[in-house]
N, C-alpha and C positions, 0 to 999 in steps of 0.2 A: 908673168903677166897673164891675165885672163881676157877672153873675148866673150861677151854676152850678146846673144841674138834673140830678140823678142819680136816675133811676127804676130801682129794683131789683126783685127778685122779690116782696117783700112791702111795702116802704115806699119813700118818696121823700125824698131829701135836697135841700134848697135852701140855697145859701150865697152870700153876697155877699163880694166881694174888692175891696180897694183896691190895685191892682197885685198884689204877691205876698202881701199881708197878708189873712188871713181875718178879716172884720169881724163877720159874723153867720151863724148856722146854724139851720135849722129841719128837723124831721123830721115828715112827714105820711103818713097812710095812703093818701090819694088826692090827686093833683094836680088842682087846679081853677083856672080863670082868676081867680076871685075872690081866691085866695091870691096869685097873681102880681101882681094889681092892688094888693093891700095892701102887698106888698114894694116896689113902685115908689113908693107914697106915702111909705113910710118912708125910702127912698133914691132921691130924685128924680134923683140924678146917675148912675144906672145907664145905661150906653150899650150894653154888649155882653152877649150871653148865649150859653151853650152848653147843649145838651141831650144827655144820654147815656141810653139806655134799653135794657132787655133785652126789651122787648115793644113792640107797636104803641101809638101815642099818638093821642088824640083829635085829629083834624085841626084843630079849632077852637083847640086850644092851640098847635099849630104856627103857625097863621095869626096868633094873637095875638102870639106871640114875634117873628114876622117883621115885624109892623107896629109893635110897641112899642119895638123896639131898633134902633139904627143898624146894629149888626152882630149877626147871629144865625147860629149854627153848629149844625147837627144832626150829631153825630158818627157816622161810619161807618168802615169799614176802609180807605176810599180817602182819608180826611181826612189832609192833611199833618201830620206830628207831628215834634217836635224831637229824636227819637232814631232810630237805625237799627233796623230790625226784620228779624231773620233767620228769623222763623217761616215755615215752608214753606206754611202755609195761613192767611194773614192774615185771610181772610174768616171763619174759624172762631174766631179769637182773641177772647175776651171783651173787650169795650171796657173793662170795669172792671179787668181785668188789665193792659191796655195803659196806662190812665190811672194806675194805681197805680205802674207801673214809671217813668213820667215824673215822678210826684210824688216818688218815691224819689230820682231824679236831681236834683231841685230841692233836696232836703234834704241830700244827700251827693254833690255833684258830684265827678267824678273818682275815685270809689271803686267797687270791685266790690260789688254789692248782691244780696241775696236777699230778695225780698218774699214774705212768708208771709201769706196772707189766710185766716183761720179763720172760716168761716161755714157755710152749707149744704153747700158743698164746701170742702176746704182746698186752696189752690193755692200752689205754690212757683215763683217766677219769678226768673230770673237775668239781671242786667244788668251788663255788664262796665264797667271803668273808662273805656272810651272812649264810653260811652253807647250801647251796642248791646244790644238785647233778644235774648237767645240762646235763649230757650225756657224750659220748666219742666215741672212735674208737677202732676197733678190727682188728688185722692183724696177719698173721702167725708168729710164733716164729722162733728162730734160727734153731732148729733141724727139725721143720716142713718144712722149706724152703729147707734144704739139702735133705730131703726125697722127697719132691715134684719134685725137679729137676731130681732125680733118677727114680722115679716111672712114671713120665709123659713124659719122653723122652726115646729114644731107646738106646742110648749109653753112657749117662753120668753116672759116678760111684756115689755110695753113699759114702760120706766122713764124717768124724767126725770133730768137731771144735777142733782146736789146739790153744794154747796160742798166737802164733805169726803168722803173715800173711804179705804178700807183698801188696803194693798198686796196683800192676798190676801183673797178673798171667802169668807165662811163661810155665806152664803145664796146662792141663785141670783141675787137682785137685786144683792147685793154683788159677786158674781163678774162679772156683766155690767158693772157700774159700774167696777170696778177694771180689767177687761180692756179696755174701750173707752178709758178715760182713759189708762191706762198705755201702751196701744198707740199712742195719738196723741202722747203726750209723747215716747216713744221714736222715733216716726217723725219728729217735728219736729227733735229733737236729732240724730238720725241723718242727716237730710237736710242740716242745717247742717254737720255734720262731713264728710259726703261732698263737698259743694260747696266746702268750705274746703281740701280736700287740695291742689288746684291753685291756690287763691286764698287764701293765708294771711291777707290783710288783709280778708277778706270781712265786710261789714256786714249782719247780718240785721235786717230790719224786720218787725214783726208788726202786723197790722191785722185788721179784721173783728169780728163780734159776739162771738166767743169769745176775743178777744185777751187780755183781762185774766185770764180763767180759766186760760190756759196760761202767762201771763207769769211767775208766781211758781213754776211747777212745772218750768221748763226749766233745764237745767244751763248752757246757753250764755247769755252776755250778749246781750241783744236790745233793740232800740229799738222802743217801741210808739207808733204814730201812727194814730189812728182816721180822721183827715181826709186821709190820704195820697191817696186817689182823687180827692177834691175838689180838692186842690192840683194834681194832675196835670191834671185837666180845665181848671182855670183857666189852667195853663201852655199847654195846647193852644190854648185860645181866644186868649191873648195872642200866641202864635206865628203864628196865622193872621191876626189883625188886623194884626200888624207886617208881614206879607208880602203883604198885599193889593195 
């Protein structure tokens, strides 16, 4: 069995896999050794682990993972991965973007894929049918846009996303809400259409914290998978264990 640890900007996800199958999933505010020990007690067959992080990690956690698992992999841009990467600056490519691309290939092998991650930022990443990461786009996410309007203007208020909104605002709050959400919906649909022009069989996949919010508002048919990054990290781990 494998343990996948994905440390993000605000929360950490931990998942156990039996080969390709996701067995269990936890989300925590802070990663502690005690939680890792608890998971090992629940799943004593865990043998391999991978860690992906956007920031520095307590050295004691790294030490624990090294000692507690037969195979431990701390992901970085030099780690061998099971897809080709045409990104010109691989050292600047977010590990979550790379892992999500690999997860998409696991779900839809042999297809042209567009992975859309809607979170603090919204990223669009294209993987061709040969399993080659070709690059993508980065844009501000939903809450980043609300915050930017408030912080970079003198009088506009900071508002929160709500489930319903009007097509045209009749108050300043409604106008901000409609403008930001409609803008993102048009951007997502427009990017799918743009990338589909040369790849008519393109499969879009949507993930991230705001995925469900946009899923029902998009005109394009889209596949939603929240665990796509974890699936990709597990595949990277399996690939490296297989090729040791």
